[in-house]
C-alpha positions as CSV (number, residue, x, y, z in Angstrom):
1,M,129.0,9.2,134.5
2,Q,130.5,6.7,132.1
3,M,127.0,5.8,130.7
4,L,126.4,9.5,130.1
5,E,129.7,9.8,128.2
6,K,128.7,6.8,126.1
7,A,125.3,8.3,125.4
8,V,126.7,11.6,124.3
9,F,129.2,9.9,122.0
10,Y,126.6,7.6,120.5
11,G,124.2,10.6,120.2
12,S,126.9,12.6,118.4
13,V,127.5,9.7,116.0
14,L,123.8,9.4,115.3
15,V,123.4,13.2,114.8
16,A,126.4,13.2,112.5
17,F,124.9,10.4,110.5
18,I,121.5,12.1,110.2
19,A,123.2,15.3,109.2
20,A,125.1,13.5,106.5
21,V,122.0,11.8,105.1
22,A,119.4,14.5,105.5
23,P,119.1,17.4,103.1
24,A,120.8,20.6,104.2
25,E,117.5,22.6,104.5
26,T,116.0,20.0,106.9
27,F,117.7,21.4,110.0
28,A,120.2,24.2,109.6
29,H,121.6,23.9,113.1
30,F,123.3,20.4,112.8
31,P,126.8,21.9,113.1
32,M,125.9,23.8,116.2
33,V,124.4,20.7,117.8
34,L,127.4,18.6,116.9
35,V,129.9,21.2,118.3
36,L,127.8,21.3,121.5
37,L,127.9,17.5,121.8
38,G,131.6,17.6,121.3
39,L,132.0,20.3,124.0
40,A,130.0,18.2,126.4
41,S,132.0,15.1,125.6
42,G,135.3,17.0,126.0
43,F,134.3,18.5,129.3
44,M,133.0,15.2,130.7
45,R,136.2,13.3,129.8
46,P,139.1,15.7,129.5
47,T,142.2,14.3,127.8
48,K,145.3,14.4,130.0
49,D,147.8,13.0,127.5
50,V,149.5,15.7,125.4
51,S,149.9,13.5,122.3
52,T,146.3,12.5,122.4
53,R,145.3,16.2,122.5
54,M,147.6,16.9,119.6
55,A,146.0,14.1,117.7
56,Y,142.6,15.7,118.2
57,Y,143.8,19.0,117.0
58,V,145.4,17.5,113.9
59,L,142.3,15.4,113.2
60,A,140.0,18.3,113.6
61,A,142.1,20.3,111.1
62,L,142.8,17.6,108.5
63,L,139.7,15.3,108.5
64,P,137.6,17.5,106.2
65,S,140.3,17.3,103.5
66,I,140.7,13.6,103.9
67,A,136.9,13.1,103.8
68,S,136.6,15.1,100.6
69,N,138.7,12.4,98.8
70,L,136.0,9.8,99.6
71,D,133.6,11.3,97.1
72,V,135.3,9.3,94.3
73,V,134.1,6.0,95.9
74,P,130.9,4.9,94.0
75,V,127.6,4.7,95.9
76,V,128.8,5.2,99.5
77,G,131.6,7.7,99.0
78,S,129.4,10.8,99.3
79,Y,127.7,9.5,102.5
80,A,131.1,8.6,104.1
81,S,132.4,12.0,103.1
82,G,129.4,13.7,104.6
83,F,129.5,11.7,107.8
84,L,133.2,12.4,108.4
85,T,132.8,16.0,107.5
86,Q,129.9,16.3,110.0
87,F,131.8,14.4,112.7
88,T,134.6,16.9,112.4
89,A,132.4,19.3,114.2
90,V,132.2,16.9,117.2
91,I,136.0,16.4,117.1
92,A,136.5,20.2,117.0
93,G,134.2,20.6,120.0
94,V,136.2,18.0,122.0
95,A,139.4,19.8,121.0
96,L,138.0,23.1,122.1
97,A,136.9,21.6,125.4
98,N,140.4,20.2,125.9
99,I,142.0,23.6,125.2
100,F,139.7,25.2,127.7
101,T,140.3,22.6,130.4
102,V,144.1,22.8,130.0
103,L,144.0,26.5,130.0
104,V,142.0,26.6,133.2
105,Q,144.3,24.0,134.8
106,Q,147.4,26.0,133.9
107,L,145.8,29.2,135.3
108,K,145.0,27.4,138.6
109,D,148.5,26.1,138.9
110,A,150.1,29.5,138.2
């Protein structure tokens, strides 16, 4: 199972990189694929720690605004901004999976 988790994580990094570099009209479903990879990663390794889950929520909300500031860096700024913006979809998928797993766990305990 651990190898599958690593493969999903590396695959999501690779897809986010390709989505950042490729033109937008190449494949219009990059965000959907990235969210699905994030959901798979989040369901395979749910986060038990509350502070780590909160960090995922904050990162999913604030990373696009942080990434947009990288556009001012010459040559690589737009690529770094694009990668981080695309990777935000993966982080959002992991955060959603954590919300669902915590919700299901709380419903089971009630």
